[in-house]
C-alpha positions in Angstrom: 73.4 80.4 -25.3 76.4 80.8 -23.8 79.8 79.5 -24.9 80.6 76.6 -22.0 77.1 75.7 -23.0 77.3 75.5 -26.8 80.1 74.0 -26.4 79.0 71.1 -24.4 75.8 70.5 -26.5 77.5 70.3 -29.6 77.0 67.0 -31.2 78.2 65.6 -34.5 74.1 65.2 -36.3 74.5 62.3 -38.9 72.1 63.7 -42.1 70.0 60.4 -41.0 68.8 62.1 -37.9 67.6 65.5 -39.8 64.0 66.1 -40.3 62.8 67.9 -43.4 62.8 71.7 -42.4 64.5 74.3 -44.5 67.6 76.2 -43.4 67.1 80.0 -44.6 69.6 82.1 -46.7 69.9 84.1 -44.0 70.4 81.7 -41.2 73.2 80.1 -43.4 74.9 83.7 -43.4 75.1 83.8 -39.8 76.6 80.8 -39.8 79.5 81.8 -42.2 79.6 85.0 -40.6 80.7 83.3 -37.3 83.4 81.5 -39.6 84.7 84.7 -40.7 86.0 85.5 -37.0 87.8 82.6 -36.4 91.8 83.2 -35.2 94.2 83.1 -38.6 98.2 83.3 -38.4 99.2 85.9 -40.1 95.3 87.3 -41.0 95.4 84.6 -44.4 91.8 83.5 -43.6 92.1 80.7 -45.8 88.8 79.7 -45.2 86.9 79.2 -48.0 83.2 77.7 -48.0 80.8 77.0 -51.1 77.2 76.6 -50.3 74.7 74.0 -51.9 70.7 73.8 -51.4 68.1 72.6 -53.7 69.1 70.2 -56.6 73.1 71.8 -56.3 72.7 69.4 -53.2 71.2 66.2 -54.9 74.1 66.7 -57.9 76.8 66.3 -55.0 75.4 63.5 -53.9 74.7 61.7 -57.6 78.2 62.5 -58.2 79.8 61.6 -54.9 77.8 58.4 -55.3 78.7 57.7 -59.1 82.8 58.5 -58.3 82.5 56.0 -55.1 81.3 53.7 -57.7 83.9 54.4 -60.2 87.3 54.1 -58.0 86.0 51.4 -55.2 88.4 49.1 -54.7 85.5 47.2 -52.3 82.6 48.8 -53.8 79.2 48.5 -51.6 75.6 49.3 -52.7 74.9 50.5 -48.8 77.8 53.0 -49.4 76.7 54.4 -52.4 73.0 54.8 -51.6 74.6 57.1 -48.8 77.0 59.0 -50.7 73.8 59.8 -52.8 71.1 60.3 -49.9 72.7 62.2 -47.7 73.0 65.2 -49.4 69.1 65.4 -50.1 68.7 65.1 -46.5 70.7 68.1 -45.2 69.1 71.5 -45.2 72.3 72.7 -46.7 76.0 71.6 -47.7 78.9 73.6 -46.8 81.9 72.7 -49.5 85.2 73.1 -46.9 87.8 74.4 -48.8 91.2 75.9 -47.8 93.2 78.8 -49.9 97.2 79.0 -49.7 98.4 82.1 -49.7 101.0 81.2 -52.0 102.8 84.8 -50.8 102.9 84.5 -47.4 104.9 81.1 -45.7 102.2 79.7 -43.5 103.1 76.4 -42.2 99.9 74.0 -44.1 99.5 72.7 -40.9 98.6 76.4 -39.6 96.3 76.6 -42.6 94.6 73.8 -42.1 94.1 74.6 -38.1 92.5 78.1 -38.9 89.9 77.0 -40.9 89.1 74.2 -38.5 88.5 76.9 -36.3 86.1 78.2 -38.7 83.8 75.4 -39.1 84.5 74.9 -35.1 82.9 78.6 -35.3 80.2 77.3 -38.0 79.1 74.0 -35.6 78.6 76.4 -32.9 76.9 79.0 -34.0 74.6 76.0 -35.8 74.3 74.4 -32.1 73.0 78.3 -30.7 70.4 77.9 -33.7 68.9 74.5 -33.2 70.5 73.4 -36.4 72.6 70.6 -36.0 76.1 69.6 -38.1 78.1 66.9 -39.3 81.6 67.0 -41.2 82.8 64.7 -43.2 86.0 64.1 -45.1 85.8 61.1 -47.7 88.6 60.1 -49.5 86.6 61.4 -52.9 87.0 65.4 -51.8 90.5 64.8 -54.0 88.2 64.4 -57.0 85.5 67.8 -55.6 87.0 69.9 -58.9 85.2 68.0 -61.0 82.3 69.0 -59.4 83.3 72.4 -58.6 86.1 75.0 -60.0 88.7 75.2 -57.2 90.8 78.4 -57.2 95.0 78.3 -57.7 96.2 77.0 -54.5 92.7 75.8 -53.2 92.2 72.7 -52.0 88.8 70.9 -50.5 88.7 69.6 -46.5 85.5 67.6 -46.5 81.7 68.5 -46.4 80.0 70.5 -43.6 75.5 68.9 -43.6 73.4 71.3 -41.9 69.9 70.5 -40.6 67.1 70.9 -38.1 67.0 67.4 -36.3 64.8 66.4 -33.2 66.7 67.3 -29.7 64.9 64.9 -27.5 66.3 61.9 -29.7 69.9 62.8 -29.0 72.4 61.6 -26.6 74.3 63.3 -23.9 77.8 63.0 -24.2 79.8 62.5 -20.9 83.4 63.2 -21.7 86.5 61.2 -19.8 88.2 63.3 -16.9 90.4 66.1 -18.0 92.4 65.4 -15.3 93.8 61.9 -17.3 95.0 64.7 -20.0 96.7 67.1 -18.4 100.1 67.4 -16.9 100.7 70.2 -14.7 104.2 71.8 -15.2 104.3 74.6 -12.8 107.6 74.8 -11.3 110.7 74.7 -14.0 112.1 71.7 -13.1 109.6 69.2 -13.3 110.1 67.1 -16.3 107.1 64.6 -18.2 
């Protein structure tokens, strides 16, 4: 797939849209290798990923559902079940983390941007391979260290759900015109 086509076909495919089809370890390795090529300031490579398949996915779902029940001000059985079930509907889940290099003074936003670019590479590669993806960052990510160990300076930024899906059911996206989002400042004296 060419780059422009992958960008235009990338969608948020929710776990409810996934079909029951395994994602091989080799495919996950390929997807994660593409993440490793993301740009990064001062070569900090702040992305860290924890891959869940099988029982570990189900355990994450139970953990998130129970943590939601324990901490929610407005508890809902629907959300409880969604946290629990999304994990088992996925072919794999990647816990997205950022590892700050405490010796290099890089602004946090630049490290978050680098991780986001790594996730975009994941998404585009998955799209190219016919696999759907969805990045979820619920408030519950702040408790992830109760589920899995995080290193010093490591922070969870969300969960990336991967799964095969029926491509015929996905709606086409037509973004608003780019001309409405761009100001061209070609002359030195032009102002906004």
